[in-house]
C-alpha positions as CSV (number, residue, x, y, z in Angstrom):
1,X,-94.0,16.9,30.4
2,X,-92.7,13.6,29.2
3,X,-96.1,11.9,29.3
4,X,-96.8,13.2,25.7
5,X,-93.9,10.9,24.6
6,X,-95.4,7.8,26.1
7,X,-97.1,6.4,22.9
8,X,-94.1,7.1,20.5
9,X,-91.8,5.6,23.1
10,X,-93.9,2.5,23.6
11,X,-94.2,2.1,19.9
12,X,-90.4,2.3,19.4
13,X,-89.9,-0.1,22.4
14,X,-92.3,-2.7,21.1
15,X,-91.1,-2.4,17.5
16,X,-87.5,-2.9,18.5
17,X,-88.5,-5.8,20.8
18,X,-90.2,-7.5,17.8
19,X,-87.4,-6.7,15.4
20,X,-84.7,-7.8,17.9
21,X,-86.5,-11.1,18.6
22,X,-87.0,-11.7,14.9
23,X,-83.4,-11.1,14.2
24,X,-82.4,-13.4,17.0
25,X,-84.5,-16.2,15.5
26,X,-83.0,-15.6,12.1
27,X,-79.5,-15.6,13.5
28,X,-80.2,-18.7,15.5
29,X,-81.5,-20.6,12.4
30,X,-78.5,-19.5,10.4
31,X,-76.1,-20.4,13.2
32,X,-77.7,-23.9,13.4
33,X,-77.0,-24.3,9.7
34,X,-73.4,-23.1,10.2
35,X,-73.9,-20.0,8.0
36,X,-71.2,-17.5,8.6
37,X,-73.5,-14.6,8.0
38,X,-75.2,-15.4,11.4
39,X,-72.3,-13.7,13.2
40,X,-71.1,-11.4,10.4
41,X,-70.2,-7.9,11.6
42,X,-73.1,-6.0,9.9
43,X,-75.7,-8.4,11.3
44,X,-74.1,-8.2,14.8
45,X,-74.1,-4.4,14.6
46,X,-77.7,-4.3,13.5
47,X,-78.5,-6.4,16.5
48,X,-76.5,-4.1,18.8
49,X,-78.3,-1.1,17.3
50,X,-81.8,-2.5,17.8
51,X,-81.0,-3.6,21.3
52,X,-79.5,-0.2,22.2
53,X,-82.6,1.6,20.9
54,X,-84.8,-0.9,22.8
55,X,-82.9,-0.3,26.0
56,X,-82.9,3.5,25.6
57,X,-86.7,3.5,25.0
58,X,-87.1,1.3,28.1
59,X,-85.2,3.7,30.2
60,X,-87.2,6.7,28.9
61,X,-90.4,4.8,29.5
62,X,-89.4,4.3,33.1
63,X,-89.0,8.0,33.5
64,X,-92.4,8.7,31.8
65,X,-94.3,6.1,33.8
66,X,-92.4,6.3,37.0
67,X,-92.1,2.5,37.2
68,X,-88.7,1.2,38.1
69,X,-87.0,-2.2,38.8
70,X,-87.0,-3.0,42.5
71,X,-90.0,-0.8,43.0
72,X,-92.3,-2.7,40.7
73,X,-92.0,-6.5,41.0
74,X,-93.0,-7.3,37.5
75,X,-90.4,-4.9,36.1
76,X,-87.7,-6.4,38.3
77,X,-88.7,-9.8,36.9
78,X,-88.6,-8.5,33.4
79,X,-85.1,-7.0,33.8
80,X,-83.8,-10.3,35.3
81,X,-85.4,-12.2,32.4
82,X,-83.8,-9.9,29.9
83,X,-80.4,-10.6,31.5
84,X,-81.0,-14.3,31.3
85,X,-82.1,-13.9,27.7
86,X,-78.9,-12.1,26.8
87,X,-76.8,-14.8,28.4
88,X,-78.7,-17.6,26.7
89,X,-78.4,-15.7,23.4
90,X,-74.7,-15.4,23.7
91,X,-74.4,-19.2,24.3
92,X,-76.8,-19.9,21.4
93,X,-75.1,-17.7,18.9
94,X,-71.4,-17.7,19.9
95,X,-70.2,-19.4,23.0
96,X,-72.0,-22.8,22.9
97,X,-69.3,-25.4,22.5
98,X,-71.4,-28.0,20.7
99,X,-74.4,-27.8,18.3
100,X,-76.5,-29.4,21.0
101,X,-75.6,-26.8,23.6
102,X,-76.2,-24.0,21.1
103,X,-79.6,-25.5,20.2
104,X,-80.6,-25.9,23.8
105,X,-79.6,-22.4,24.6
106,X,-81.5,-21.1,21.6
107,X,-84.7,-22.8,22.6
108,X,-84.3,-21.7,26.2
109,X,-83.7,-18.1,25.0
110,X,-86.9,-18.2,22.9
111,X,-88.8,-19.5,25.9
112,X,-87.5,-16.7,28.0
113,X,-88.3,-14.1,25.2
114,X,-91.9,-15.2,25.1
115,X,-92.1,-15.1,28.9
116,X,-90.7,-11.5,28.9
117,X,-93.4,-10.5,26.5
118,X,-96.0,-12.1,28.8
119,X,-94.6,-10.2,31.8
120,X,-94.7,-7.0,29.8
121,X,-98.4,-7.5,28.7
122,X,-99.6,-8.6,32.1
123,X,-97.5,-6.2,34.2
124,X,-97.3,-9.3,36.5
125,X,-94.3,-11.5,37.4
126,X,-96.3,-14.6,36.2
127,X,-96.7,-13.1,32.7
128,X,-99.0,-15.1,30.5
129,X,-100.0,-17.3,33.4
130,X,-101.4,-14.2,35.2
131,X,-103.4,-13.2,32.0
132,X,-104.8,-16.7,31.7
133,X,-105.8,-16.8,35.3
134,X,-107.5,-13.4,35.0
135,X,-109.6,-14.5,32.0
136,X,-110.6,-17.8,33.7
137,X,-111.9,-16.0,36.8
138,X,-113.9,-13.4,34.9
139,X,-117.7,-13.8,34.6
């Protein structure tokens, strides 16, 4: 019954992931320049809205695909990486005490974000590394 919603859900999930990541990059650059708009209420609420839709689509996708954290290793890794990404994002945009700490957290968060995407594509805990290994071993 829910299978018919897979493609719209995956489209919403991927679109929100891209928009959320893009907004994070924009906010990080603005924060590095000490622009107050980086943490302005409308920008924060846009981020919260995108992330809420992203999370809702992820939960619905779990129901459609019957793939769950702690049952599928790659999904467990993805959820753990998302938690790490959120913590690093908070440090990068708000809680970092020095510009250097915020910058380090920003770059670390971007690295984790790219790794999350790799895990999502590969459906493997090694993410991009698993994809690279698969193509190197093919005839």
